[in-house]
DRENZAVO-728788 format. One record per residue (C-alpha): x, y, z; residue in three letters. Coordinates in steps of 0.1 Angstrom, whole numbers, plus 5000, padded with zeros to 4 digits. Layout:
@east->X north->Y up->Z resn->Ala
...
***
This chain:
@east->7679 north->1240 up->1543 resn->Met
@east->7666 north->1237 up->1578 resn->Lys
@east->7643 north->1205 up->1583 resn->Ile
@east->7604 north->1218 up->1586 resn->Asp
@east->7594 north->1198 up->1619 resn->Ala
@east->7561 north->1206 up->1612 resn->Glu
@east->7562 north->1187 up->1578 resn->Ala
@east->7581 north->1159 up->1593 resn->Ala
@east->7560 north->1156 up->1622 resn->Ser
@east->7530 north->1151 up->1596 resn->Glu
@east->7547 north->1126 up->1576 resn->Gly
@east->7552 north->1150 up->1544 resn->Arg
@east->7578 north->1136 up->1519 resn->Thr
@east->7610 north->1164 up->1513 resn->Leu
@east->7615 north->1171 up->1477 resn->Ser
@east->7649 north->1161 up->1460 resn->Glu
@east->7664 north->1197 up->1464 resn->Gly
@east->7656 north->1197 up->1499 resn->Asp
@east->7677 north->1164 up->1505 resn->Arg
@east->7706 north->1179 up->1484 resn->Ala
@east->7705 north->1213 up->1499 resn->Ala
@east->7724 north->1208 up->1531 resn->Pro
@east->7754 north->1193 up->1512 resn->Ala
@east->7764 north->1229 up->1504 resn->Lys
@east->7774 north->1234 up->1539 resn->Asp
@east->7794 north->1204 up->1545 resn->Ser
@east->7830 north->1203 up->1539 resn->Thr
@east->7843 north->1185 up->1506 resn->Thr
@east->7877 north->1163 up->1514 resn->His
@east->7879 north->1148 up->1479 resn->Ala
@east->7863 north->1152 up->1444 resn->Lys
@east->7846 north->1122 up->1430 resn->Ser
@east->7835 north->1119 up->1396 resn->Thr
@east->7806 north->1096 up->1408 resn->Gln
@east->7775 north->1116 up->1417 resn->Thr
@east->7760 north->1107 up->1450 resn->Thr
@east->7733 north->1125 up->1471 resn->Pro
@east->7748 north->1144 up->1498 resn->Gly
@east->7745 north->1132 up->1539 resn->Pro
@east->7711 north->1129 up->1553 resn->Ser
@east->7702 north->1161 up->1571 resn->Pro
@east->7704 north->1160 up->1610 resn->Val
@east->7673 north->1168 up->1627 resn->Pro
@east->7677 north->1198 up->1653 resn->Ser
@east->7668 north->1190 up->1688 resn->Ile
@east->7635 north->1207 up->1680 resn->Ser
@east->7627 north->1183 up->1656 resn->Ser
@east->7635 north->1152 up->1676 resn->Ile
@east->7612 north->1164 up->1698 resn->Ser
@east->7582 north->1170 up->1672 resn->Ala
@east->7589 north->1136 up->1658 resn->Leu
@east->7590 north->1115 up->1689 resn->Asn
@east->7566 north->1133 up->1715 resn->Glu
@east->7534 north->1118 up->1702 resn->Pro
@east->7545 north->1085 up->1703 resn->Lys
@east->7555 north->1090 up->1741 resn->Val
@east->7524 north->1107 up->1751 resn->Trp
@east->7503 north->1078 up->1734 resn->Thr
@east->7522 north->1051 up->1755 resn->Ser
@east->7519 north->1073 up->1786 resn->Lys
@east->7481 north->1077 up->1778 resn->Gly
@east->7471 north->1044 up->1773 resn->Arg
@east->7488 north->1032 up->1807 resn->Thr
@east->7469 north->1064 up->1826 resn->Leu
@east->7433 north->1051 up->1809 resn->Val
@east->7442 north->1015 up->1818 resn->Ser
@east->7451 north->1024 up->1854 resn->Ala
@east->7418 north->1044 up->1853 resn->Val
@east->7395 north->1015 up->1842 resn->Val
@east->7413 north->0993 up->1865 resn->Leu
@east->7405 north->1015 up->1893 resn->Leu
@east->7368 north->1020 up->1886 resn->Leu
@east->7364 north->0983 up->1884 resn->Leu
@east->7381 north->0976 up->1915 resn->Thr
@east->7356 north->1003 up->1930 resn->Leu
@east->7327 north->0990 up->1912 resn->Ser
@east->7333 north->0954 up->1923 resn->Gly
@east->7338 north->0969 up->1961 resn->Phe
@east->7308 north->0988 up->1961 resn->Leu
@east->7288 north->0959 up->1947 resn->Asn
@east->7303 north->0938 up->1976 resn->Trp
@east->7295 north->0962 up->1999 resn->Leu
@east->7262 north->0964 up->1988 resn->Gly
@east->7257 north->0927 up->1991 resn->Val
@east->7272 north->0927 up->2028 resn->Gln
@east->7249 north->0956 up->2038 resn->Thr
@east->7216 north->0935 up->2025 resn->Val
@east->7230 north->0904 up->2038 resn->Ala
@east->7236 north->0923 up->2072 resn->Ala
@east->7201 north->0934 up->2072 resn->Lys
@east->7186 north->0899 up->2065 resn->Ala
@east->7210 north->0885 up->2091 resn->Gln
@east->7196 north->0909 up->2116 resn->Lys
@east->7160 north->0907 up->2108 resn->Asp
@east->7166 north->0872 up->2112 resn->Leu
@east->7182 north->0875 up->2145 resn->Gly
@east->7152 north->0898 up->2156 resn->Lys
@east->7126 north->0872 up->2146 resn->Ala
@east->7142 north->0848 up->2163 resn->Glu
@east->7146 north->0865 up->2197 resn->Leu
@east->7106 north->0876 up->2194 resn->Leu
@east->7098 north->0840 up->2184 resn->Gln
@east->7115 north->0830 up->2217 resn->Lys
@east->7097 north->0858 up->2235 resn->Ala
@east->7065 north->0849 up->2217 resn->Ala
@east->7067 north->0812 up->2226 resn->Asp
@east->7067 north->0823 up->2265 resn->Gln
@east->7034 north->0843 up->2261 resn->Gly
@east->7045 north->0878 up->2259 resn->Asn
@east->7020 north->0895 up->2238 resn->Ala
@east->7043 north->0925 up->2225 resn->Asp
@east->7065 north->0901 up->2210 resn->Ala
@east->7036 north->0879 up->2195 resn->Gln
@east->7023 north->0912 up->2178 resn->Asn
@east->7058 north->0922 up->2168 resn->Asp
@east->7063 north->0891 up->2153 resn->Leu
@east->7031 north->0891 up->2134 resn->Gly
@east->7041 north->0922 up->2117 resn->Leu
@east->7075 north->0906 up->2106 resn->Leu
@east->7053 north->0878 up->2090 resn->Tyr
@east->7029 north->0900 up->2076 resn->Gln
@east->7056 north->0922 up->2058 resn->Asn
@east->7082 north->0894 up->2049 resn->Gly
@east->7110 north->0908 up->2071 resn->Glu
@east->7134 north->0885 up->2083 resn->Gly
@east->7106 north->0854 up->2080 resn->Val
@east->7090 north->0841 up->2048 resn->Pro
@east->7060 north->0864 up->2043 resn->Lys
@east->7027 north->0843 up->2057 resn->Asp
@east->6995 north->0864 up->2064 resn->Leu
@east->6981 north->0831 up->2081 resn->Gly
@east->7009 north->0830 up->2107 resn->Lys
@east->7007 north->0869 up->2113 resn->Ala
@east->6971 north->0866 up->2118 resn->Ala
@east->6975 north->0836 up->2142 resn->Glu
@east->7002 north->0858 up->2160 resn->Leu
@east->6980 north->0887 up->2162 resn->Phe
@east->6951 north->0868 up->2176 resn->Gln
@east->6973 north->0851 up->2203 resn->Lys
@east->6983 north->0887 up->2215 resn->Ala
@east->6947 north->0902 up->2213 resn->Ala
@east->6935 north->0875 up->2235 resn->Asp
@east->6956 north->0886 up->2261 resn->Gln
@east->6942 north->0924 up->2257 resn->Gly
@east->6971 north->0937 up->2234 resn->Asn
@east->6951 north->0966 up->2216 resn->Ala
@east->6977 north->0969 up->2189 resn->Asp
@east->6974 north->0933 up->2182 resn->Ala
@east->6934 north->0938 up->2181 resn->Gln
@east->6941 north->0967 up->2155 resn->Ser
@east->6966 north->0949 up->2135 resn->Asn
@east->6942 north->0913 up->2134 resn->Ile
@east->6913 north->0943 up->2125 resn->Asn
@east->6933 north->0955 up->2096 resn->Ala
@east->6941 north->0921 up->2079 resn->Leu
@east->6901 north->0912 up->2084 resn->Leu
@east->6889 north->0949 up->2075 resn->Val
@east->6914 north->0965 up->2054 resn->Leu
@east->6916 north->0934 up->2029 resn->Leu
@east->6882 north->0935 up->2022 resn->Asp
@east->6872 north->0903 up->2040 resn->Phe
@east->6889 north->0884 up->2012 resn->Ser
@east->6902 north->0860 up->2037 resn->Gly
@east->6936 north->0857 up->2020 resn->Lys
@east->6957 north->0843 up->2043 resn->Gly
@east->6932 north->0845 up->2074 resn->Val
@east->6897 north->0827 up->2080 resn->Pro
@east->6871 north->0849 up->2068 resn->Lys
@east->6851 north->0855 up->2102 resn->Asp
@east->6832 north->0888 up->2103 resn->Leu
@east->6819 north->0880 up->2137 resn->Gly
@east->6853 north->0877 up->2151 resn->Arg
@east->6865 north->0905 up->2133 resn->Ala
@east->6833 north->0927 up->2148 resn->Val
@east->6846 north->0916 up->2181 resn->Ala
@east->6879 north->0924 up->2179 resn->Leu
@east->6870 north->0956 up->2163 resn->Leu
@east->6848 north->0965 up->2192 resn->Gln
@east->6874 north->0955 up->2219 resn->Lys
@east->6899 north->0977 up->2201 resn->Ala
@east->6874 north->1006 up->2199 resn->Ala
@east->6866 north->1007 up->2236 resn->Asp
@east->6903 north->1011 up->2244 resn->Arg
@east->6903 north->1042 up->2223 resn->Gly
@east->6920 north->1028 up->2195 resn->Asn
@east->6912 north->1052 up->2162 resn->Ala
@east->6922 north->1029 up->2136 resn->Asp
@east->6893 north->1005 up->2150 resn->Ala
@east->6867 north->1027 up->2156 resn->Gln
@east->6869 north->1039 up->2119 resn->Asn
@east->6871 north->1005 up->2110 resn->Asn
@east->6842 north->0992 up->2130 resn->Leu
@east->6824 north->1024 up->2116 resn->Gly
@east->6829 north->1009 up->2083 resn->Leu
@east->6812 north->0980 up->2091 resn->Leu
@east->6781 north->0995 up->2107 resn->Cys
@east->6778 north->1017 up->2078 resn->Glu
@east->6778 north->0989 up->2053 resn->Lys
@east->6760 north->0963 up->2076 resn->Gly
@east->6786 north->0937 up->2074 resn->Glu
@east->6792 north->0914 up->2101 resn->Gly
@east->6764 north->0933 up->2122 resn->Leu
@east->6732 north->0952 up->2115 resn->Pro
@east->6732 north->0984 up->2096 resn->Gln
@east->6735 north->1015 up->2117 resn->Asp
@east->6744 north->1046 up->2102 resn->Leu
@east->6741 north->1068 up->2132 resn->Asp
@east->6765 north->1046 up->2151 resn->Arg
@east->6788 north->1049 up->2120 resn->Ala
@east->6786 north->1085 up->2123 resn->Ala
@east->6794 north->1083 up->2162 resn->Gln
@east->6825 north->1060 up->2159 resn->Leu
@east->6838 north->1078 up->2130 resn->Tyr
@east->6835 north->1111 up->2148 resn->Gln
@east->6854 north->1092 up->2179 resn->Lys
@east->6882 north->1084 up->2153 resn->Ala
@east->6884 north->1119 up->2138 resn->Ala
@east->6884 north->1133 up->2173 resn->Asp
@east->6917 north->1115 up->2176 resn->Gln
@east->6931 north->1128 up->2143 resn->Gly
@east->6923 north->1099 up->2124 resn->Asn
@east->6920 north->1113 up->2089 resn->Glu
@east->6901 north->1083 up->2078 resn->Gln
@east->6875 north->1086 up->2103 resn->Gly
@east->6873 north->1121 up->2093 resn->Leu
@east->6871 north->1114 up->2056 resn->Asp
@east->6844 north->1087 up->2061 resn->Asn
@east->6824 north->1111 up->2085 resn->Leu
@east->6823 north->1140 up->2060 resn->Thr
@east->6814 north->1115 up->2029 resn->Ser
@east->6789 north->1101 up->2051 resn->Leu
@east->6773 north->1136 up->2058 resn->Gly
@east->6773 north->1147 up->2023 resn->Val
@east->6762 north->1114 up->2013 resn->Phe
@east->6729 north->1123 up->2032 resn->Ser
@east->6728 north->1157 up->2024 resn->Ser
@east->6725 north->1147 up->1985 resn->Ile
@east->6696 north->1123 up->1992 resn->Gly
@east->6714 north->1094 up->2011 resn->Gly
@east->6699 north->1074 up->2039 resn->Lys
@east->6719 north->1090 up->2067 resn->Tyr
@east->6705 north->1126 up->2077 resn->Val
@east->6730 north->1145 up->2101 resn->Pro
@east->6719 north->1162 up->2128 resn->Lys
@east->6738 north->1194 up->2118 resn->Asp
@east->6747 north->1199 up->2081 resn->Leu
@east->6766 north->1227 up->2091 resn->Gly
@east->6788 north->1204 up->2112 resn->Arg
@east->6790 north->1182 up->2081 resn->Ala
@east->6804 north->1213 up->2059 resn->Val
@east->6830 north->1223 up->2086 resn->Ala
@east->6843 north->1190 up->2088 resn->Leu
@east->6843 north->1187 up->2046 resn->Leu
@east->6863 north->1221 up->2046 resn->Gln
@east->6889 north->1211 up->2070 resn->Lys
@east->6896 north->1181 up->2049 resn->Ala
@east->6891 north->1199 up->2018 resn->Ala
@east->6917 north->1225 up->2033 resn->Asp
@east->6945 north->1197 up->2037 resn->Arg
@east->6942 north->1186 up->2005 resn->Gly
@east->6918 north->1157 up->2007 resn->Asn
@east->6902 north->1153 up->1971 resn->Ala
@east->6872 north->1135 up->1984 resn->Asn
@east->6864 north->1162 up->2008 resn->Ala
@east->6869 north->1190 up->1978 resn->Gln
@east->6844 north->1168 up->1956 resn->Thr
@east->6819 north->1163 up->1980 resn->Asn
@east->6822 north->1203 up->1993 resn->Leu
@east->6818 north->1210 up->1959 resn->Gly
@east->6786 north->1191 up->1956 resn->Leu
@east->6773 north->1213 up->1983 resn->Leu
@east->6784 north->1247 up->1966 resn->Tyr
@east->6767 north->1235 up->1933 resn->Glu
@east->6735 north->1223 up->1950 resn->Asp
@east->6735 north->1252 up->1975 resn->Gly
@east->6733 north->1226 up->2006 resn->Lys
@east->6745 north->1237 up->2038 resn->Gly
@east->6766 north->1266 up->2020 resn->Val
@east->6752 north->1295 up->1998 resn->Pro
@east->6747 north->1278 up->1958 resn->Lys
@east->6783 north->1287 up->1945 resn->Asp
@east->6788 north->1272 up->1912 resn->Leu
@east->6819 north->1293 up->1907 resn->Gly
@east->6833 north->1280 up->1941 resn->Lys
@east->6822 north->1243 up->1930 resn->Ala
@east->6841 north->1246 up->1901 resn->Ala
@east->6873 north->1254 up->1919 resn->Gln
@east->6868 north->1227 up->1943 resn->Leu
@east->6861 north->1202 up->1918 resn->Tyr
@east->6894 north->1213 up->1896 resn->Gln
@east->6917 north->1207 up->1927 resn->Lys
@east->6903 north->1173 up->1934 resn->Ala
@east->6907 north->1166 up->1894 resn->Ala
@east->6937 north->1177 up->1896 resn->Asp
@east->6947 north->1149 up->1920 resn->Gln
@east->6932 north->1123 up->1898 resn->Gly
@east->6898 north->1122 up->1916 resn->Asn
@east->6874 north->1105 up->1887 resn->Gly
@east->6843 north->1121 up->1904 resn->Gln
@east->6855 north->1158 up->1906 resn->Ala
@east->6867 north->1154 up->1869 resn->Gln
@east->6831 north->1140 up->1857 resn->Phe
@east->6813 north->1168 up->1878 resn->Asn
@east->6836 north->1196 up->1866 resn->Leu
@east->6830 north->1182 up->1829 resn->Gly
@east->6797 north->1187 up->1834 resn->Leu
@east->6799 north->1225 up->1842 resn->Leu
@east->6823 north->1228 up->1811 resn->Tyr
@east->6797 north->1212 up->1790 resn->Glu
@east->6769 north->1232 up->1800 resn->Asn
@east->6785 north->1265 up->1809 resn->Gly
@east->6779 north->1266 up->1846 resn->Lys
@east->6803 north->1284 up->1871 resn->Gly
@east->6829 north->1282 up->1840 resn->Val
@east->6827 north->1295 up->1803 resn->Pro
@east->6810 north->1267 up->1784 resn->Lys
@east->6840 north->1247 up->1769 resn->Asp
@east->6834 north->1211 up->1750 resn->Ser
@east->6870 north->1203 up->1744 resn->Ala
@east->6876 north->1207 up->1780 resn->Lys
@east->6846 north->1188 up->1791 resn->Ala
@east->6859 north->1163 up->1769 resn->Ala
@east->6892 north->1158 up->1782 resn->Ala
@east->6880 north->1157 up->1815 resn->Leu
@east->6854 north->1130 up->1808 resn->Trp
@east->6882 north->1113 up->1789 resn->Glu
@east->6905 north->1110 up->1822 resn->Lys
@east->6873 north->1101 up->1844 resn->Ala
@east->6865 north->1073 up->1819 resn->Ala
@east->6902 north->1062 up->1817 resn->Glu
@east->6894 north->1049 up->1853 resn->Gln
@east->6872 north->1026 up->1843 resn->Gly
@east->6847 north->1033 up->1873 resn->Leu
@east->6826 north->1062 up->1858 resn->Tyr
@east->6802 north->1050 up->1829 resn->Pro
@east->6786 north->1084 up->1830 resn->Glu
@east->6817 north->1097 up->1818 resn->Ala
@east->6821 north->1071 up->1793 resn->Gln
@east->6784 north->1078 up->1780 resn->Asn
@east->6789 north->1115 up->1779 resn->Asn
@east->6820 north->1114 up->1762 resn->Leu
@east->6802 north->1087 up->1736 resn->Gly
@east->6777 north->1119 up->1727 resn->Trp
@east->6804 north->1141 up->1726 resn->Leu
@east->6820 north->1117 up->1699 resn->Tyr
@east->6790 north->1108 up->1680 resn->Glu
@east->6782 north->1146 up->1676 resn->Asn
@east->6819 north->1161 up->1671 resn->Gly
@east->6814 north->1184 up->1699 resn->Glu
@east->6849 north->1196 up->1715 resn->Gly
@east->6861 north->1165 up->1697 resn->Val
@east->6865 north->1151 up->1663 resn->Pro
@east->6833 north->1131 up->1650 resn->Lys
@east->6838 north->1095 up->1654 resn->Asp
@east->6806 north->1075 up->1656 resn->Val
@east->6829 north->1043 up->1659 resn->Gly
@east->6844 north->1055 up->1692 resn->Lys
@east->6812 north->1068 up->1705 resn->Ala
@east->6793 north->1035 up->1701 resn->Ile
@east->6824 north->1017 up->1714 resn->Glu
@east->6820 north->1041 up->1744 resn->Leu
@east->6784 north->1035 up->1747 resn->Phe
@east->6791 north->0999 up->1747 resn->Gln
@east->6812 north->1001 up->1776 resn->Ile
@east->6792 north->1023 up->1796 resn->Ala
@east->6762 north->1002 up->1788 resn->Ala
@east->6780 north->0971 up->1802 resn->Glu
@east->6785 north->0988 up->1835 resn->His
@east->6750 north->0994 up->1837 resn->Gly
@east->6748 north->1029 up->1826 resn->Asn
@east->6708 north->1032 up->1816 resn->Thr
@east->6714 north->1063 up->1794 resn->Glu
@east->6740 north->1046 up->1775 resn->Ala
@east->6716 north->1011 up->1773 resn->Gln
@east->6690 north->1033 up->1757 resn->Thr
@east->6707 north->1055 up->1732 resn->His
@east->6728 north->1021 up->1721 resn->Leu
@east->6692 north->1007 up->1718 resn->Gly
@east->6679 north->1031 up->1696 resn->Phe
@east->6711 north->1027 up->1674 resn->Leu
@east->6705 north->0991 up->1670 resn->Tyr
@east->6668 north->0995 up->1665 resn->His
@east->6676 north->1024 up->1636 resn->Asp
@east->6706 north->1008 up->1625 resn->Gly
@east->6725 north->1039 up->1626 resn->Glu
@east->6766 north->1031 up->1632 resn->Gly
@east->6756 north->0995 up->1636 resn->Val
@east->6739 north->0967 up->1621 resn->Pro
@east->6701 north->0971 up->1627 resn->Lys
@east->6692 north->0945 up->1651 resn->Asp
@east->6660 north->0947 up->1671 resn->Leu
@east->6668 north->0919 up->1691 resn->Val
@east->6697 north->0935 up->1707 resn->Lys
@east->6678 north->0967 up->1709 resn->Ala
@east->6650 north->0950 up->1730 resn->Thr
@east->6675 north->0934 up->1751 resn->Ala
@east->6692 north->0971 up->1759 resn->Leu
@east->6659 north->0986 up->1765 resn->Trp
@east->6646 north->0960 up->1786 resn->Gln
@east->6679 north->0960 up->1809 resn->Glu
@east->6676 north->0998 up->1812 resn->Ala
@east->6640 north->0998 up->1818 resn->Ala
@east->6643 north->0972 up->1847 resn->Glu
@east->6665 north->1001 up->1863 resn->Gln
@east->6639 north->1025 up->1861 resn->Gly
@east->6647 north->1044 up->1827 resn->Asn
@east->6618 north->1060 up->1813 resn->Ala
@east->6629 north->1064 up->1779 resn->Gly
@east->6635 north->1026 up->1779 resn->Ala
@east->6601 north->1022 up->1793 resn->Gln
@east->6586 north->1043 up->1769 resn->Tyr
@east->6603 north->1025 up->1743 resn->Asn
@east->6592 north->0992 up->1751 resn->Leu
@east->6559 north->1006 up->1752 resn->Gly
@east->6561 north->1015 up->1717 resn->Arg
@east->6578 north->0979 up->1707 resn->Leu
@east->6545 north->0963 up->1723 resn->Tyr
@east->6521 north->0988 up->1711 resn->Tyr
@east->6533 north->0981 up->1673 resn->Asn
@east->6540 north->0946 up->1675 resn->Gly
@east->6575 north->0951 up->1668 resn->Glu
@east->6596 north->0923 up->1674 resn->Gly
@east->6571 north->0908 up->1696 resn->Met
@east->6534 north->0901 up->1696 resn->Pro
@east->6514 north->0932 up->1696 resn->Lys
@east->6500 north->0938 up->1734 resn->Asp
@east->6482 north->0969 up->1743 resn->Leu
@east->6481 north->0962 up->1776 resn->Arg
@east->6521 north->0955 up->1783 resn->Lys
@east->6522 north->0991 up->1764 resn->Ala
@east->6501 north->1006 up->1789 resn->Ala
@east->6519 north->0992 up->1818 resn->Gln
@east->6553 north->1007 up->1802 resn->Phe
@east->6539 north->1040 up->1792 resn->Trp
@east->6526 north->1039 up->1829 resn->Gln
@east->6559 north->1035 up->1845 resn->Lys
@east->6573 north->1064 up->1821 resn->Ala
@east->6550 north->1087 up->1826 resn->Ala
@east->6547 north->1084 up->1866 resn->Asp
@east->6587 north->1096 up->1860 resn->Gln
@east->6571 north->1125 up->1839 resn->Gly
@east->6579 north->1116 up->1804 resn->His
@east->6557 north->1137 up->1787 resn->Ala
@east->6552 north->1114 up->1752 resn->Val
@east->6543 north->1085 up->1775 resn->Ala
@east->6520 north->1106 up->1793 resn->Arg
@east->6503 north->1114 up->1759 resn->Tyr
@east->6502 north->1080 up->1743 resn->Asn
@east->6489 north->1065 up->1779 resn->Leu
@east->6459 north->1094 up->1774 resn->Ala
@east->6450 north->1078 up->1739 resn->Leu
@east->6447 north->1044 up->1752 resn->Leu
@east->6424 north->1056 up->1782 resn->Tyr
@east->6407 north->1077 up->1760 resn->Glu
@east->6401 north->1049 up->1733 resn->Asn
@east->6397 north->1022 up->1759 resn->Gly
@east->6426 north->1003 up->1743 resn->Glu
@east->6444 north->0978 up->1765 resn->Gly
@east->6429 north->0991 up->1797 resn->Ile
@east->6391 north->1006 up->1807 resn->Pro
@east->6381 north->1038 up->1788 resn->Lys
@east->6386 north->1067 up->1812 resn->Asp
@east->6383 north->1103 up->1797 resn->Leu
@east->6387 north->1118 up->1831 resn->Val
@east->6423 north->1103 up->1834 resn->Thr
@east->6427 north->1106 up->1798 resn->Ala
@east->6422 north->1146 up->1803 resn->Arg
@east->6446 north->1146 up->1833 resn->Glu
@east->6473 north->1131 up->1814 resn->Leu
@east->6467 north->1153 up->1783 resn->Tyr
@east->6470 north->1183 up->1805 resn->Gln
@east->6503 north->1170 up->1821 resn->Lys
@east->6518 north->1164 up->1787 resn->Ala
@east->6505 north->1199 up->1773 resn->Ala
@east->6521 north->1215 up->1804 resn->Asp
@east->6554 north->1201 up->1797 resn->Gln
@east->6554 north->1216 up->1763 resn->Gly
@east->6537 north->1187 up->1741 resn->Tyr
@east->6519 north->1205 up->1717 resn->Glu
@east->6499 north->1176 up->1703 resn->Pro
@east->6483 north->1172 up->1740 resn->Ala
@east->6471 north->1207 up->1734 resn->Asn
@east->6454 north->1196 up->1703 resn->Glu
@east->6438 north->1169 up->1718 resn->Lys
@east->6426 north->1188 up->1748 resn->Leu
@east->6404 north->1212 up->1724 resn->Lys
@east->6388 north->1182 up->1710 resn->Ala
@east->6380 north->1162 up->1739 resn->Leu
@east->6345 north->1166 up->1752 resn->Pro
@east->6338 north->1184 up->1782 resn->Glu
@east->6336 north->1164 up->1810 resn->Pro
@east->6297 north->1163 up->1826 resn->Arg
@east->6290 north->1183 up->1860 resn->Lys
***
């Protein structure tokens, strides 16, 4: 029987019959009375190959893998060495550059002083040292080097005058900025405009700020253009500065918005929402807000959220409003968003109802000075809703909001004084707080103040004033005021 090469290569054991079978083919030279097994079968050439080839291949494979691993390790080491050499070469080059610039700077070369200052500012070839950078920029600026004047103002102005590494000297900053601006440096014109707008280092002058921003913008300075458009829009929505040409402000905003500037898109959206300088178009406002919101502009996210919550220019969608306010609130700069999001969580609009989360959001907004959050959180503490009842906290919150002019808080404090709740009863103070709220159009405050005038409580009796206040409250839809007007005696003619 022929040996099965496959069986042998797999290590299978041959049967006794298999081992004896080949003896039939062999030549018998002598008989023997002793029974012995036949000779071992001789493997064929193909069988030998089947038995030995795997062992030979394993040996070759191991050698090949070892060679590849060794090659990779060698290559990795070489690349690592090459990277180190490259970094070292760059450091050596920067160091050599710094040494050459130092020699030229020591000889009074203004360009070298300015360039060396940049190396110290960025820590290239020398240890980073803003103070040393400022000193070098100053030397170059004193020689009239416009770039150095711009660089020194960058350290003083763009670092918010922190004085970090640079003496805090606004007067010197203004002088340097003015020199560079006079030479036509656009960055200096823009930064000097910032100081004029804020009134830092020189008197506030919004007209001059606009002129400086315009000069910078005319040279293609994007920051100057952004600041000019922001200044124009600020005025258009109730700020101090009034542009001579609102149409020009709109054109500037449109230009900046078209190139993707998120602030310009937001401000232009405000104009479309209010119909100032452009036809009122809430849909267009929503589109502009969306573009800015997609870039992470928190103000745009807040404004667009308001449109979705109120269904203006877009379908009403509290869930979208919540998502937008969530994004704005995460930035920590928009307490209005935190307050509004708190209302949604308190009422379960667009989000699952969660009074605890609502109170947390109201608290954050209140700590950031949001008067609506302060007033509402005061209500919750006053009534013990979602929080332990705490009249002291309620009063403190209302007081803080009232000082910022919140009519609701002023009305609530008037109630506390009128009822003597948590404090001695004081009708005069109640009248004072209600008067402040009434002056802002608070209907119930007008009604309550009219009661005091009618009855002469805390203030002199005055039926004429009482009638006027009742009438105003009635015109606002406060029904009890109508009943009072009917019962109040007609004034004598």
